[in-house]
N, C-alpha and C positions, 0 to 999 in steps of 0.2 A: 172801279171803273168800267163799263162795258162801251167797247169800239167796235164798231163794222166800218170796214172800208173797202168800197167797191172800188174795181178798176177793170180796165179793159174793153172799155166804150170806145167809140169812135165813128169815122165816115166810111161807110162800105157801100157799095153798088148794089142795086139788087139781084138778087140769088148769092151774094157772098156769104160771109160768114164771120162771126165775132164769138170769142168766148169770155164771157165775164166772170172775174174773180172777186169772194168776198172773204175777206181775212176778217178774223173774230178774235177778239181778246178780250179778258176780265169776266169770263164764264166758263163753265164748262161746257164746252160745243158739243160734245156727244151727248149731251142731256138732252139736247133741246131739238126740235125740228128747226129747219131751214128753211124760207121761202124768197119769191122773188116777185115783186110788182113792177109796174110802169106806169107812167102819167106821160099822155101826150098833150101837148099846147092846146090848152081851152076844154080839157078833158078831166073826169076824174081818175085817180088812181083807181088801176084793176089789177087784179091776181094775174100772176102768169105761170107759176109753178111752184109746187112745195115738194118737200122730201121729210120723211121721218121713218120711225122706225117700221110701218105697215108699207112702206114705198112711195113712189112719186104720183102726184097729180098734176094736172097741165089743164091750163083754159082750151077751150077748144081752138082757140085762134092760133094757138101753138103748136097744137099736137102732134105729133110727127115731126116738127122741124125744131124743136126746141130738147134738149134732153139737161134736167138738171142732176147735179150729182155731189157729193160732199167727201173730204178728206178729214177725216176727224183728228189723224194724226198731225195734220197741218194747222186745224183750226181753220179751213179754208171751206168755201161752198163756190160752186160754179155753175155757170149758165152756158150750155154750148148753143150757139144759135146759128142754125143752117138755113138755106134756101130765105134768106132774109127780104123781107117785102118792105116798101115806103110806109106801109101802114105801121110798122114795126117800130119805128121811130118816134122814142119816147125817152123819157130820163127813167133809167132802171135803178131799182132798189132792193136790197136785201134785208130781211128782218129774220131775227129769232127772239128767243125767249120763251117761256110758257105760253104767252098770249101773244107771241110775236111784237112786242112792246118795244124791241130793242132795233132801230133801224140805221142805218147806213145815210151818207150824205148826198146819195146818186150820181150815176155817171150816165154820161149821155151817148145815146146811139140815134144816129142819123142814117137812113138808107136812101141813097139817091136812086132814082129812076132811070 
């Protein structure tokens, strides 16, 4: 059974930082890419960042502020978020698998102005 568990969300002031983690079990994590998505209240889920063997890709809205990384030995992915803005407030989800078909339950990030 594949499980993804996000952690590290919370309340932070604008300009602050958070580091999200995504612990993966039930599959060989190193075989797959990993991505982060987010969903703000009243909005559709949107892509944030992705990392695979070819490198990292970011949404324009987070480029230069967020960094995606992974530790295959720990079966864990990360999203370092710096210079946070109120518009970054959302539930953040990690995903993995051949077609990013496995998802975690999400972790809430709230950025106050």
